[in-house]
N, CA, C and O atoms as CSV, one atom per row, in Angstrom:
chain,resi,resn,atom,element,x,y,z
A,1,UNK,N,N,8.636,-84.514,124.040
A,1,UNK,CA,C,7.911,-85.467,123.230
A,1,UNK,C,C,8.910,-86.197,122.321
A,1,UNK,O,O,9.795,-85.577,121.731
A,2,UNK,N,N,8.755,-87.490,122.221
A,2,UNK,CA,C,9.628,-88.302,121.393
A,2,UNK,C,C,9.067,-88.367,119.973
A,2,UNK,O,O,7.943,-88.823,119.766
A,3,UNK,N,N,9.850,-87.914,119.002
A,3,UNK,CA,C,9.432,-87.942,117.604
A,3,UNK,C,C,10.266,-88.966,116.854
A,3,UNK,O,O,11.492,-88.991,116.967
A,4,UNK,N,N,9.596,-89.799,116.096
A,4,UNK,CA,C,10.288,-90.780,115.263
A,4,UNK,C,C,9.799,-90.593,113.829
A,4,UNK,O,O,8.604,-90.421,113.594
A,5,UNK,N,N,10.718,-90.627,112.883
A,5,UNK,CA,C,10.309,-90.470,111.489
A,5,UNK,C,C,10.210,-91.833,110.816
A,5,UNK,O,O,10.517,-92.859,111.424
A,6,UNK,N,N,9.785,-91.838,109.572
A,6,UNK,CA,C,9.568,-93.091,108.857
A,6,UNK,C,C,10.854,-93.904,108.703
A,6,UNK,O,O,10.835,-95.128,108.837
A,7,UNK,N,N,11.958,-93.233,108.423
A,7,UNK,CA,C,13.217,-93.959,108.243
A,7,UNK,C,C,13.672,-94.617,109.546
A,7,UNK,O,O,14.144,-95.753,109.532
A,8,UNK,N,N,13.536,-93.914,110.666
A,8,UNK,CA,C,13.942,-94.477,111.948
A,8,UNK,C,C,13.107,-95.707,112.298
A,8,UNK,O,O,13.638,-96.688,112.818
A,9,UNK,N,N,11.811,-95.660,112.020
A,9,UNK,CA,C,10.955,-96.825,112.268
A,9,UNK,C,C,11.376,-97.989,111.389
A,9,UNK,O,O,11.480,-99.122,111.861
A,10,UNK,N,N,11.620,-97.719,110.115
A,10,UNK,CA,C,12.048,-98.774,109.192
A,10,UNK,C,C,13.399,-99.348,109.611
A,10,UNK,O,O,13.599,-100.562,109.562
A,11,UNK,N,N,14.316,-98.492,110.019
A,11,UNK,CA,C,15.645,-98.929,110.436
A,11,UNK,C,C,15.574,-99.795,111.694
A,11,UNK,O,O,16.326,-100.762,111.821
A,12,UNK,N,N,14.681,-99.459,112.622
A,12,UNK,CA,C,14.571,-100.185,113.886
A,12,UNK,C,C,13.806,-101.500,113.762
A,12,UNK,O,O,14.137,-102.478,114.433
A,13,UNK,N,N,12.777,-101.526,112.898
A,13,UNK,CA,C,11.900,-102.702,112.845
A,13,UNK,C,C,11.948,-103.466,111.533
A,13,UNK,O,O,11.612,-104.650,111.490
A,14,UNK,N,N,12.363,-102.799,110.462
A,14,UNK,CA,C,12.339,-103.431,109.146
A,14,UNK,C,C,10.969,-103.371,108.489
A,14,UNK,O,O,10.780,-103.903,107.395
A,15,UNK,N,N,10.000,-102.721,109.155
A,15,UNK,CA,C,8.643,-102.605,108.617
A,15,UNK,C,C,8.477,-101.269,107.901
A,15,UNK,O,O,8.937,-100.233,108.383
A,16,UNK,N,N,7.817,-101.302,106.748
A,16,UNK,CA,C,7.536,-100.092,105.986
A,16,UNK,C,C,6.116,-99.638,106.285
A,16,UNK,O,O,5.154,-100.309,105.913
A,17,UNK,N,N,5.984,-98.499,106.956
A,17,UNK,CA,C,4.683,-97.930,107.282
A,17,UNK,C,C,4.318,-96.906,106.221
A,17,UNK,O,O,5.095,-95.993,105.941
A,18,UNK,N,N,3.133,-97.054,105.626
A,18,UNK,CA,C,2.647,-96.094,104.640
A,18,UNK,C,C,1.379,-95.446,105.186
A,18,UNK,O,O,0.409,-96.131,105.510
A,19,UNK,N,N,1.398,-94.117,105.284
A,19,UNK,CA,C,0.257,-93.346,105.785
A,19,UNK,C,C,-0.206,-92.429,104.662
A,19,UNK,O,O,0.610,-91.782,104.005
A,20,UNK,N,N,-1.510,-92.374,104.446
A,20,UNK,CA,C,-2.054,-91.497,103.407
A,20,UNK,C,C,-2.781,-90.323,104.044
A,20,UNK,O,O,-3.351,-90.442,105.129
A,21,UNK,N,N,-2.751,-89.191,103.355
A,21,UNK,CA,C,-3.465,-87.993,103.792
A,21,UNK,C,C,-3.877,-87.208,102.550
A,21,UNK,O,O,-3.256,-87.330,101.494
A,22,UNK,N,N,-4.911,-86.418,102.683
A,22,UNK,CA,C,-5.388,-85.601,101.573
A,22,UNK,C,C,-4.795,-84.201,101.690
A,22,UNK,O,O,-4.888,-83.564,102.739
A,23,UNK,N,N,-4.188,-83.732,100.608
A,23,UNK,CA,C,-3.694,-82.366,100.516
A,23,UNK,C,C,-4.842,-81.543,99.948
A,23,UNK,O,O,-5.123,-81.602,98.750
A,24,UNK,N,N,-5.511,-80.770,100.817
A,24,UNK,CA,C,-6.688,-80.022,100.368
A,24,UNK,C,C,-6.326,-78.858,99.460
A,24,UNK,O,O,-7.172,-78.406,98.688
A,25,UNK,N,N,-5.097,-78.359,99.527
A,25,UNK,CA,C,-4.683,-77.275,98.630
A,25,UNK,C,C,-4.544,-77.757,97.199
A,25,UNK,O,O,-4.951,-77.063,96.268
A,26,UNK,N,N,-3.983,-78.918,97.017
A,26,UNK,CA,C,-3.729,-79.461,95.684
A,26,UNK,C,C,-4.773,-80.496,95.264
A,26,UNK,O,O,-4.715,-81.013,94.148
A,27,UNK,N,N,-5.720,-80.799,96.140
A,27,UNK,CA,C,-6.750,-81.819,95.903
A,27,UNK,C,C,-6.074,-83.099,95.399
A,27,UNK,O,O,-6.343,-83.586,94.301
A,28,UNK,N,N,-5.201,-83.610,96.235
A,28,UNK,CA,C,-4.404,-84.772,95.862
A,28,UNK,C,C,-4.165,-85.638,97.090
A,28,UNK,O,O,-4.207,-85.155,98.222
A,29,UNK,N,N,-3.915,-86.908,96.858
A,29,UNK,CA,C,-3.590,-87.842,97.923
A,29,UNK,C,C,-2.085,-87.840,98.138
A,29,UNK,O,O,-1.323,-87.958,97.179
A,30,UNK,N,N,-1.647,-87.708,99.385
A,30,UNK,CA,C,-0.228,-87.716,99.740
A,30,UNK,C,C,0.103,-89.054,100.396
A,30,UNK,O,O,-0.671,-89.565,101.206
A,31,UNK,N,N,1.245,-89.611,100.044
A,31,UNK,CA,C,1.722,-90.851,100.643
A,31,UNK,C,C,2.945,-90.552,101.493
A,31,UNK,O,O,3.901,-89.939,101.017
A,32,UNK,N,N,2.919,-90.982,102.746
A,32,UNK,CA,C,4.060,-90.829,103.645
A,32,UNK,C,C,4.627,-92.226,103.876
A,32,UNK,O,O,3.958,-93.088,104.447
A,33,UNK,N,N,5.860,-92.444,103.430
A,33,UNK,CA,C,6.476,-93.765,103.377
A,33,UNK,C,C,7.983,-93.600,103.543
A,33,UNK,O,O,8.519,-92.552,103.183
A,34,UNK,N,N,8.684,-94.604,104.079
A,34,UNK,CA,C,10.128,-94.461,104.275
A,34,UNK,C,C,10.913,-94.223,102.983
A,34,UNK,O,O,11.986,-93.621,103.020
A,35,UNK,N,N,10.399,-94.681,101.852
A,35,UNK,CA,C,11.117,-94.497,100.584
A,35,UNK,C,C,10.849,-93.132,99.955
A,35,UNK,O,O,11.693,-92.618,99.222
A,36,UNK,N,N,9.683,-92.536,100.231
A,36,UNK,CA,C,9.344,-91.263,99.608
A,36,UNK,C,C,9.488,-90.073,100.548
A,36,UNK,O,O,9.869,-88.985,100.117
A,37,UNK,N,N,9.187,-90.268,101.823
A,37,UNK,CA,C,9.260,-89.180,102.812
A,37,UNK,C,C,9.920,-89.681,104.091
A,37,UNK,O,O,9.262,-89.736,105.130
A,38,UNK,N,N,11.185,-90.043,104.050
A,38,UNK,CA,C,11.828,-90.647,105.225
A,38,UNK,C,C,11.967,-89.708,106.412
A,38,UNK,O,O,12.058,-90.181,107.545
A,39,UNK,N,N,11.987,-88.393,106.198
A,39,UNK,CA,C,12.225,-87.448,107.292
A,39,UNK,C,C,10.956,-86.895,107.931
A,39,UNK,O,O,11.042,-86.123,108.886
A,40,UNK,N,N,9.787,-87.268,107.432
A,40,UNK,CA,C,8.528,-86.768,107.995
A,40,UNK,C,C,8.222,-87.544,109.281
A,40,UNK,O,O,8.160,-88.774,109.258
A,41,UNK,N,N,8.028,-86.833,110.411
A,41,UNK,CA,C,7.678,-87.528,111.655
A,41,UNK,C,C,6.348,-88.270,111.515
A,41,UNK,O,O,5.412,-87.773,110.889
A,42,UNK,N,N,6.277,-89.450,112.098
A,42,UNK,CA,C,5.077,-90.276,111.984
A,42,UNK,C,C,3.876,-89.598,112.628
A,42,UNK,O,O,2.769,-89.677,112.097
A,43,UNK,N,N,4.077,-88.931,113.766
A,43,UNK,CA,C,2.937,-88.271,114.406
A,43,UNK,C,C,2.354,-87.161,113.533
A,43,UNK,O,O,1.143,-86.945,113.555
A,44,UNK,N,N,3.180,-86.456,112.771
A,44,UNK,CA,C,2.692,-85.420,111.868
A,44,UNK,C,C,1.891,-86.043,110.721
A,44,UNK,O,O,0.826,-85.541,110.364
A,45,UNK,N,N,2.399,-87.128,110.149
A,45,UNK,CA,C,1.677,-87.817,109.073
A,45,UNK,C,C,0.340,-88.354,109.574
A,45,UNK,O,O,-0.657,-88.283,108.856
A,46,UNK,N,N,0.303,-88.885,110.785
A,46,UNK,CA,C,-0.953,-89.395,111.342
A,46,UNK,C,C,-1.954,-88.268,111.583
A,46,UNK,O,O,-3.148,-88.438,111.337
A,47,UNK,N,N,-1.476,-87.117,112.064
A,47,UNK,CA,C,-2.382,-85.978,112.270
A,47,UNK,C,C,-2.990,-85.517,110.961
A,47,UNK,O,O,-4.166,-85.157,110.915
A,48,UNK,N,N,-2.197,-85.524,109.888
A,48,UNK,CA,C,-2.731,-85.155,108.583
A,48,UNK,C,C,-3.729,-86.197,108.095
A,48,UNK,O,O,-4.727,-85.856,107.461
A,49,UNK,N,N,-3.462,-87.457,108.386
A,49,UNK,CA,C,-4.312,-88.544,107.916
A,49,UNK,C,C,-5.692,-88.527,108.562
A,49,UNK,O,O,-6.685,-88.812,107.892
A,50,UNK,N,N,-5.772,-88.201,109.841
A,50,UNK,CA,C,-7.052,-88.282,110.556
A,50,UNK,C,C,-7.783,-86.950,110.645
A,50,UNK,O,O,-8.853,-86.879,111.249
A,51,UNK,N,N,-7.226,-85.890,110.055
A,51,UNK,CA,C,-7.884,-84.579,110.146
A,51,UNK,C,C,-9.147,-84.547,109.289
A,51,UNK,O,O,-9.265,-85.249,108.285
A,52,UNK,N,N,-10.075,-83.715,109.719
A,52,UNK,CA,C,-11.334,-83.529,108.990
A,52,UNK,C,C,-11.408,-82.061,108.577
A,52,UNK,O,O,-11.655,-81.200,109.422
A,53,UNK,N,N,-11.199,-81.760,107.298
A,53,UNK,CA,C,-11.221,-80.354,106.853
A,53,UNK,C,C,-12.550,-79.679,107.178
A,53,UNK,O,O,-13.620,-80.254,106.981
A,54,UNK,N,N,-12.460,-78.453,107.678
A,54,UNK,CA,C,-13.651,-77.698,108.009
A,54,UNK,C,C,-14.168,-77.938,109.414
A,54,UNK,O,O,-14.997,-77.168,109.899
A,55,UNK,N,N,-13.707,-78.973,110.073
A,55,UNK,CA,C,-14.187,-79.306,111.412
A,55,UNK,C,C,-13.259,-78.820,112.514
A,55,UNK,O,O,-13.703,-78.603,113.642
A,56,UNK,N,N,-11.989,-78.647,112.210
A,56,UNK,CA,C,-11.005,-78.268,113.222
A,56,UNK,C,C,-10.109,-77.167,112.688
A,56,UNK,O,O,-10.050,-76.946,111.479
A,57,UNK,N,N,-9.410,-76.472,113.579
A,57,UNK,CA,C,-8.450,-75.459,113.149
A,57,UNK,C,C,-7.305,-76.129,112.411
A,57,UNK,O,O,-6.997,-77.294,112.665
A,58,UNK,N,N,-6.681,-75.411,111.511
A,58,UNK,CA,C,-5.595,-75.986,110.736
A,58,UNK,C,C,-4.431,-75.007,110.676
A,58,UNK,O,O,-4.572,-73.822,110.978
A,59,UNK,N,N,-3.300,-75.526,110.284
A,59,UNK,CA,C,-2.161,-74.679,109.969
A,59,UNK,C,C,-1.424,-75.309,108.808
A,59,UNK,O,O,-1.617,-76.487,108.509
A,60,UNK,N,N,-0.586,-74.533,108.158
A,60,UNK,CA,C,0.118,-75.019,106.980
A,60,UNK,C,C,1.505,-75.496,107.352
A,60,UNK,O,O,2.226,-74.836,108.100
A,61,UNK,N,N,1.865,-76.638,106.827
A,61,UNK,CA,C,3.203,-77.185,107.038
A,61,UNK,C,C,3.942,-77.159,105.715
A,61,UNK,O,O,3.324,-77.257,104.655
A,62,UNK,N,N,5.231,-77.031,105.765
A,62,UNK,CA,C,6.026,-77.080,104.540
A,62,UNK,C,C,5.865,-78.437,103.895
A,62,UNK,O,O,5.818,-79.463,104.573
A,63,UNK,N,N,5.783,-78.431,102.601
A,63,UNK,CA,C,5.595,-79.676,101.866
A,63,UNK,C,C,6.879,-80.479,101.827
A,63,UNK,O,O,7.977,-79.924,101.866
A,64,UNK,N,N,6.729,-81.789,101.750
A,64,UNK,CA,C,7.888,-82.667,101.626
A,64,UNK,C,C,8.341,-82.761,100.175
A,64,UNK,O,O,9.427,-83.267,99.894
A,65,UNK,N,N,7.511,-82.274,99.252
A,65,UNK,CA,C,7.868,-82.256,97.833
A,65,UNK,C,C,8.193,-80.830,97.420
A,65,UNK,O,O,7.579,-79.883,97.911
A,66,UNK,N,N,9.139,-80.675,96.536
A,66,UNK,CA,C,9.520,-79.341,96.081
A,66,UNK,C,C,8.459,-78.705,95.195
A,66,UNK,O,O,8.385,-77.479,95.108
A,67,UNK,N,N,7.630,-79.523,94.532
A,67,UNK,CA,C,6.631,-78.975,93.618
A,67,UNK,C,C,5.305,-78.648,94.314
A,67,UNK,O,O,4.365,-78.188,93.665
A,68,UNK,N,N,5.223,-78.882,95.626
A,68,UNK,CA,C,3.995,-78.599,96.365
A,68,UNK,C,C,4.235,-77.427,97.314
A,68,UNK,O,O,5.211,-77.438,98.063
A,69,UNK,N,N,3.352,-76.403,97.297
A,69,UNK,CA,C,3.592,-75.238,98.138
A,69,UNK,C,C,3.451,-75.511,99.629
A,69,UNK,O,O,4.304,-75.081,100.405
A,70,UNK,N,N,2.405,-76.211,100.057
A,70,UNK,CA,C,2.222,-76.525,101.469
A,70,UNK,C,C,1.131,-77.553,101.652
A,70,UNK,O,O,0.433,-77.913,100.705
A,71,UNK,N,N,0.991,-78.021,102.871
A,71,UNK,CA,C,-0.020,-79.012,103.215
A,71,UNK,C,C,-0.766,-78.482,104.426
A,71,UNK,O,O,-0.134,-78.103,105.412
A,72,UNK,N,N,-2.082,-78.445,104.382
A,72,UNK,CA,C,-2.854,-78.025,105.543
A,72,UNK,C,C,-3.080,-79.231,106.429
A,72,UNK,O,O,-3.454,-80.304,105.956
A,73,UNK,N,N,-2.850,-79.045,107.723
A,73,UNK,CA,C,-3.058,-80.130,108.663
A,73,UNK,C,C,-3.824,-79.633,109.880
A,73,UNK,O,O,-3.854,-78.432,110.150
A,74,UNK,N,N,-4.431,-80.533,110.598
A,74,UNK,CA,C,-5.196,-80.175,111.789
A,74,UNK,C,C,-4.281,-79.750,112.913
A,74,UNK,O,O,-3.129,-80.178,112.998
A,75,UNK,N,N,-4.815,-78.896,113.778
A,75,UNK,CA,C,-4.045,-78.470,114.942
A,75,UNK,C,C,-4.802,-78.808,116.194
A,75,UNK,O,O,-4.327,-78.533,117.296
């Protein structure tokens, strides 16, 4: 599977893609953007964005921020 992160997309196209997702552990909105989370793969950010808590199985991913313990995402 080909994985591309936010920085690689920005470097290749010059476009800044911003994806939002809800962190259900911290009850907070997360922003995935080339300036804030350049190493997060786009497919992972999209899976977090379209997940529906309580409807599908989930697993915890390491947070991109040092002050956040983890992020639950759909599997």
